[in-house]
C-alpha positions, 0 to 999 in steps of 0.5 A, a space after each residue: 500500500 502506498 504511503 499518503 504524502 502530506 502536503 504541508 502549506 507554509 504558514 505563519 500564525 500569530 496572536 495578540 493576547 487573550 482577554 476582554 478587549 474594549 470595542 474601540 481597541 479591537 481595530 488597532 489590535 486586528 490591524 496589528 496581528 494582520 500586519 504581523 502575520 504578513 511580515 512573518 509570512 514574507 520573512 518565511 518565504 524570503 529566508 526559508 527560516 521558521 525561526 526568523 519568521 516568528 521573530 519578525 512577526 513578534 518584533 512587529 507587535 513589540 513595536 506596536 503600542 496596541 499590545 502588551 509587549 515591548 513598547 506599550 508593556 504594562 507596569 508592575 506595582 512600582 510603575 516599571 516595565 519588566 518583560 519576558 520572552 521566549 523563542 524555540 526552534 522545533 528542529 533541534 529543540 534549541 531555545 532562548 528565554 529572557 525575563 525581567 527585561 527593561 528598556 529594550 524594544 525587542 525582548 524576543 530578539 534578545 531571547 534569540 541572541 541567548 539561544 544562538 550566542 550563549 551556551 545557556 537557554 535562560 537569562 534574567 534580570 540585571 545580568 540579562 541586561 548586561 548581556 544585551 548591552 554587550 550584544 549591542 542591543 540599543 538600551 533606551 532611556 528609562 521609561 521610553 517604553 511606557 505609554 499613557 495607557 499603561 500608566 492609567 491602567 496601573 492607576 485604575 488597578 491600584 484604585 480598585 484595591 481597598 480604595 486605592 492603597 499605596 504599598 504592595 501587599 503581596 498576598 492579597 494583591 497577588 490573588 487579585 491579579 488579572 488582565 482586566 486592567 489594561 487591555 490584554 496584549 501578550 503577543 506570540 507567533 508559530 510557523 511551519 515550512 513545507 518540510 515540517 519545520 516549526 518554531 514558536 515565539 512569545 513576548 509579554 509585559 506581564 500583568 498590570 500591578 504585578 509584584 516586581 520580579 514576577 515571571 509569567 508563562 510566556 518564557 517558560 518552555 512547555 508552559 507558554 511556549 514550545 516547538 518540536 518538529 515531532 509534534 508542533 508548536 504552541 504560543 499561549 496567552 492568558 492567566 499566566 500562573 494557571 498556564 504555567 501550573 497546567 503546562 499548557 503547551 506541553 499538554 497540547 503537544 503530548 496529545 498530538 504526539 501520543 494520542 494522535 489528536 490534531 492541533 485544533 482538537 488538542 488545543 481546545 481540549 487542554 484549554 477547556 480542562 484548564 478552565 474547569 480546573 482553575 476557573 481561569 481563561 487563556 488562548 492558544 495558537 498552535 500548528 501540528 506537525 502535519 500543518 493543522 492550525 489550532 486557534 482557540 480561546 476561552 476568554 471573550 477575545 483573542 486577536 489572531 491572524 495567519 497567512 499562507 498561500 491561500 490568503 490572510 485570515 483573521 479574527 478576534 471573537 469566536 466563530 467569526 473568521 475573515 479572509 483577505 487575498 494578499 499579494 506577496 512580494 
C-alpha cells in the first residue's frame, strides 16, 4: 500500500493576547496581528527560516503600542516595565528565554541572541541586561517604553484595591491579579515550512500591578511556549500562573504526539480542562506537525491572524473568521 504524502502549506500564525478587549481597541489590535502575520509570512518565504519568521512577526507587535509587549508593556506595582520572552526552534529543540527585561524594544530578539550566542537557554534580570548591552542591543532611556495607557491602567488597578492603597501587599494583591486592567496584549507567533519545520515565539509585559520580579508563562518552555518538529508548536496567552501550573503547551503537544489528536482538537481540549480546573481563561495558537492550525480561546477575545498561500485570515471573537487575498512580494 502506498504511503499518503502530506502536503504541508507554509504558514505563519500569530496572536495578540487573550482577554476582554474594549470595542474601540479591537481595530488597532486586528490591524496589528494582520500586519504581523504578513511580515512573518514574507520573512518565511524570503529566508526559508521558521525561526526568523516568528521573530519578525513578534518584533512587529513589540513595536506596536496596541499590545502588551515591548513598547506599550504594562507596569508592575512600582510603575516599571519588566518583560519576558521566549523563542524555540522545533528542529533541534534549541531555545532562548529572557525575563525581567527593561528598556529594550525587542525582548524576543534578545531571547534569540541567548539561544544562538550563549551556551545557556535562560537569562534574567540585571545580568540579562548586561548581556544585551554587550550584544549591542540599543538600551533606551528609562521609561521610553511606557505609554499613557499603561500608566492609567496601573492607576485604575491600584484604585480598585481597598480604595486605592499605596504599598504592595503581596498576598492579597497577588490573588487579585488579572488582565482586566489594561487591555490584554501578550503577543506570540508559530510557523511551519513545507518540510515540517516549526518554531514558536512569545513576548509579554506581564500583568498590570504585578509584584516586581514576577515571571509569567510566556518564557517558560512547555508552559507558554514550545516547538518540536515531532509534534508542533504552541504560543499561549492568558492567566499566566494557571498556564504555567497546567503546562499548557506541553499538554497540547503530548496529545498530538501520543494520542494522535490534531492541533485544533488538542488545543481546545487542554484549554477547556484548564478552565474547569482553575476557573481561569487563556488562548492558544498552535500548528501540528502535519500543518493543522489550532486557534482557540476561552476568554471573550483573542486577536489572531495567519497567512499562507491561500490568503490572510483573521479574527478576534469566536466563530467569526475573515479572509483577505494578499499579494506577496
